[in-house]
N, C-alpha and C positions, 0 to 999 in steps of 0.2 A: 145593727145589733145594739148600738147605744140607745136607740129609741125603744127597743124591746126591754132593755134593762130599766129604763126610766118608767115605762108602763107597768112592768112587773113590780117595781118598787112602789109606785103610786097605788097599785091594787093590793099591796101587801101580800102578794102571792109568792111565797118562798120557793115553791117547786119551780115555777116559771122563771123566777130570778136565777136560781141555780142553773137551769137549762140554758138561759141566755148567757150566763157567764161561761158555761162550758162551750157553747157555740162560738162565742167571741174568742175564747182561748184557743180553740182549734184554728180559727181564722188567723189569729196573730201568730200561732206557731207556723202555719203555712207561709206567712210573710217574713219568717225568721225574726220575729219580735219575741224572742224567747222569755225575757224577763216579764214582759207584759202578759204573755201567755201563762206563765207560771202564777202570776198574781190572780188571773182569772180562774185558773184551775183550783187554786187554794180557796178563793171566794166561793166557787161552786161547791167544793167539798164542805166548807163551813155552813153554807146556807142549806144544802141538802141535809146535813146532819140536824140542823135546827128544825127543818121541815119533817124530819123523821123518815126520810126517803133513803133507805140504806142502799138500794140499787144505784140510785143516782149518785150518792156519795161515793160508792165504789168506782163508778165510771170516772168521776172527777179525780179520785186518788190514783187510778191507773194512768190517766192523762198527766197528772202531776209527776208521776214517776217515769214517764215515757221520754221521748226524744228531747223535749224542751229542758228537762232536768239535766241532761248530759251536755247541753250546749253552754257556751260562755258568752 
């Protein structure tokens, strides 16, 4: 997923970048890396907003407010 983030960034593809952040955030959440997951979800929401993709932004916001937000 790190390579996907790099490729999306190089291509200046905001939607792909947001999707990669979302996927990495979910993987990090599954690994109990909650702070890192929240960082990725927040980045996904910001990037989706910049891309004008409201559905993707909502997915990221839901993940940001999910299980990772309740963990310490």
